[in-house]
N, C-alpha and C positions, 0 to 999 in steps of 0.2 A: 901414351897411355891413359893419361887423366883427362883426354879430351874424349876417350872412348867410355869411360867410368862415367863421365856427364851425361854424355849422349844416351847409355843403358839406363841412367837414373831417370832421366828426363821421360823415355818411351815408356818404360815398365809402370812408373808411376802414373803415368796417364791412362795406360791400359787397365792397372789394379781401379782405378778411379771409374773408369767407363764400364767396365765389368757388370753386366746386366741381371745375373743370377749366380748361383755357388758353381755351375759347370764351368762357365766361361770365366770365373775366378782360378779354380782348379787349372786350368789352362793356360791362365798367365803364370801360376805359380811353378809349374813344371819347366815352361820355357825360359824362367828366368834362374829358379833355386835348384830345380831337377836334377840329378846326378849329370846330365846331356845339356842343362842350361846354360845360358850365356855367362852368366856369372861365376856358375861353377868351374865352367871351363875358363875363365879369366883368371882364377883363383890357380890353378894349376901352372898357368904361365910362370907364376913367382918364382918357381924353382930354376927358370932358364933366366933370370934377371940377375942383376949386378946387386951386391948388398945395398948400394946406395939407391937403386931404385926400388928394392923391395921393400925398404923402409918407408917410401914415399906411397907405392902401389898397396901395400898389404893393409896399412889401416883405412886407407879409401875403399879398398874392396870390401873389407871386415865392415865398415860404415855403411857401404850400398845395399849389402846383404841384411842386415840388420834394419835398414830403413824401410826396403821392399817388403820384408816378412812384418814389420810393424802395421804396415800399410795394409797388406793382405789380412791380418786379423782386423784390422779396423772395418775393412771392407765387408768381410764376413759376417761380423756382429750387425753391420748396417744391414745387410741383406736379409740375416736374421728378423731382424726386427721388425723390417718392413712387412715380411712374411706373415708374421706374427701378427700384426695389425690388421694385414687383409684378411687373416683366417678370424679373427675375433669380430671384423666388422661382417662377415660372411655368416659366422655362425652365433649372432648375439642370441641372447636368452632373458625374456622378461621374467624375473624370478617373483615378480608379484602376481602373474597370471595364476589362478586356481588350477590346482593338479589335474589332469585329464583323466577319465577314470578307465582302469584297466581291466580286461577279463579275468573275472576270479574262479580260480579252478576249486572244483567241486570234489567231493568223496564219492567215487560209485556207490551205490545202495548195497551191493554185493560185501565190498569191502566195509561200512558200515555195520551191517551184519552181522558179520563175522566178529567185529569187535565189541558188540553187543552180545553175541552168545557167550565170548570168551569173558566178558564182564561177569555175566550172569553165573557160569560154571564156576570160575576163581572164587564166587561168592559162598560157593559150595563145597569146594577144596577141590577142584576138579583143576589138572595140570595140562598144559596144551602141548602137544605131541605132533611130530611132523615125519614125513616119509617120502620117499622118491615117487616123481609120477610116472616112472618106467618101472614096473616090477616084474620079477621074476613069476613065472607059471605058478611056482609050489607058495610063494606068499599070498599071491591072488587068488587062487584056487584051492589047492591043495592044503594047505594049512588051515584054511576054513571050511573044509570038510565040503567042499563043493566037488561031487563027483565027476569022472571022466567023461561020462555020458550027460551032463548037465548042458541043458541048451546056452547057457552063458559062457561056454569055453567053447562055440562055434565063432566060424570067421564071421557068420552074418551078426553076429551082437557083439563082438570084441575086436578093437584093433590090435594084431599082432605085428609087433616089429619084425620087420624082414631079416631073414637068413640066409645065407650064402647055400647055395647047392651042395648036399653032404654034410652042411653043419650040423651034427646029433647033440649038440648042447640043448638042454631045455628050453624053451622060447620064452622070450619075455613079451608083455603087453602095457598098453597103457592101461593104468589101473582103471577097473569098472567101479570102484568104491573106494571109499579111504579105511575100509577094514584091514587091510595089510598092516595099516601102521598101528593096528591094535599089537598083533603079533610081535612085530618090531618092540613095542613098548614092553609087553611083558617080557622078553627077551632081554632088554637092557635093563628094565626097573624091580623085575620080580613083583612078588605080591608083599603087603597088599598094594594096592594100585588104583588111582582114578583120574583118567585123563578123557580129552575131548582130543580128535583130530579132525579139523576143518582143512578142505584142500578141493583143488580140480578133479575131477573125474572125466570119464570118457566112455562111451556107449555108441554103437551103431544106432541111434535114435535120431532120426532125421525127418521131423512131420512138422505141422503148424505147432504143436504144443510140446515138442522135443526139440532140444540139441544135443550135437555130438560130444559137445564139452559144456560141463555143468559143474555146479559145486555143492557138495555133500559134508556134513559133521556127523563123525563117528563118536559115541559116546561109551566109554567103559569103566567099572566099578566092580575090583575083584577085593573080597575079603573073606573070613572066617565063615560068617553068617548071613552072605547078603541074599535079599530075598525079593519078591517081586513086588510085595507092598513097598518095599523102599524102592523100586524102579517107579513105582506108579506116582508117589510121591515126588520125587526127582522132577518128573515129566511133568504134574500139576504145577509145581512150584517155577520150574523153567516156562511154560506157558502164560502163566500169571505173570511174571516179571516181563517177557518177551512183548506180548500183546498189550501190556501195561493195563488188565484189567484186576478188578476186584477179585473176582472169583472166577474159574472156569471148571467145564465139566468135559471129562474124558471118558472114553470107552474103547476096552479093550476087547479085541474080537481075535478069536483063535485064528492062527495062521501057520504059516509053515516058511521057515527061513534054513537052510543048511547048518547055518552057524550058530544058530540057539535053538533051545529046547527047554521047556515049550517056548512056542514064539505068539506074537500078537501083533495085529495092526492096531493103532490106536488114531480114533477119531476126536474131533473138539465139535462140541454142540456150537450150533451156527442160525442163522436166519437171513434171509433176503429180504430187507426191507426199500421198497423204492428203488430197486436196482441195486441197492448198497449190501455188501456182506457185513453182519454183525455177526462177531464170535463171542462166544460165552451165553447166547440166549437163543431161543427160537425152538423149534421143533426138529430141525435137518441137522446132519451129521455130515462133516469132511474130513475125509482120512488126512492124515499130517505126518507119519512115521510109522516107521516098523521098529519093533523091538522084543526082548525076549533075556532068558538065563542062558548065559555062554554055554555052548555045547562042550564035553567034556574033551572031544578031541581037539577042540581049539586050545583049551588051556594047554594040552600036554604039546602042542606046537608050539607055545611059547614057553615052556619050561616050566609049567606050573603043576604041580599037584593037584587033579580034581578031586581025589579023596579027602585032601584038607582044606582047599579053598573051591569059593563057587563066586559067579558074577552076575551083571546083568550088563546087557548092552543094547544102544539103541542108535539109530541112523534117521538122519532126515535131509531133504533137500533145501539148501540154503537160498538157492534163487527162488523156490517156490514159498518159501516163508515170507521171502522179503516183498513178493508180489502181494500175496495175502495181508502184510501189515501196514504196506504203502500204497495200496490201492494201485498197482502195476498192471494194466490188463493185457499185457502182450509180452512174453517172454523171450521171443526174438529181439525185442528193443534193448536187451540188456547188452548185446553183442553188436549192436549196429554203430557205434562210435558216433552218435550224433550229439552234439553238443549240445543244442538245444534241448534235446530230452535229458542230459545229464545236469544241465542246470537249473530243471525243474524238478527233478527227482534227487538231485546231488545234496551231499551236506558238506558244512562247512569245514574246512580243514583243521579246524582247532576245537572242534564240537566232539569231543570226546566221548564217548557213552559210560555212565557209570549208575550206579544202583541210586546212590543217594539223591543225586540231582535229577534223574530221569535219563532214561536210556535214547530217545528222540528228541526232536525240535519238539 
């Protein structure tokens, strides 16, 4: 028995020392100390031995088992150290080298202009309201006094959501303006109320100067004695702050929108100088937004009594005023995902706009 133990000791210690990798070492461990390993099988033979033989073989087998286990642990540690050394040699890094510049992300001009709008109107006491981009037919049209025969309610102008044949529920649309948010804000908050509603809108406009998805901001103010004069002051202050001009001149032209009465298109004085657009000066005018006093039907749709309250509303395209302010010549570039364009027109991630320090770069 003792000769067999000596032979096992010599053979397995040699195999442990010669194991080239962890997998080979595990194979040696199972062959020696596994449930069916040779040392384990020798341990089971102790029960068939006489007490005298057991007193000699038992301690010898336990010592062999401990010695092989110790050798296995030492060899595993040596293999791990060798692997780590090889990895360190292959993956060395010179920490004294200067850092390599990484691509710097920038804020999209549309996102920047939304932040600028929010900062300006927050200074005037307007909160930000949001609503779903998929709206019911009632919120998008009926509540805003848009008649059933209005062209905007036709499929050639609006994206209608799919309905299964026989589904008689009211249709849903991709909102064509952010005006439905005004109705939801009135229902949720009541009067008095001052909110702006920036966001994405969708229309079937797909040509060189229009995109099927673009961005708008709506403004709404409701109180006991709101007037057109207050609307005019609000828009003048907004244009002066947004375009960062000492003075602006706006022109109100009578127009028609179903959700306001009276309604007015708003133009800003401008001039073309050497191919560059100059706002706030010159003899030309450029339309920038629509506005008016909130129609009584719209107030009633929002749960507000038009006999007690009145208000003004306005809406403008965010993409368009971003182009005007930052000299962006092509609307389509907003949605091209061109990183070169975004690096040129984008804004630093931490360059948050605020009125005291200036809105833009």
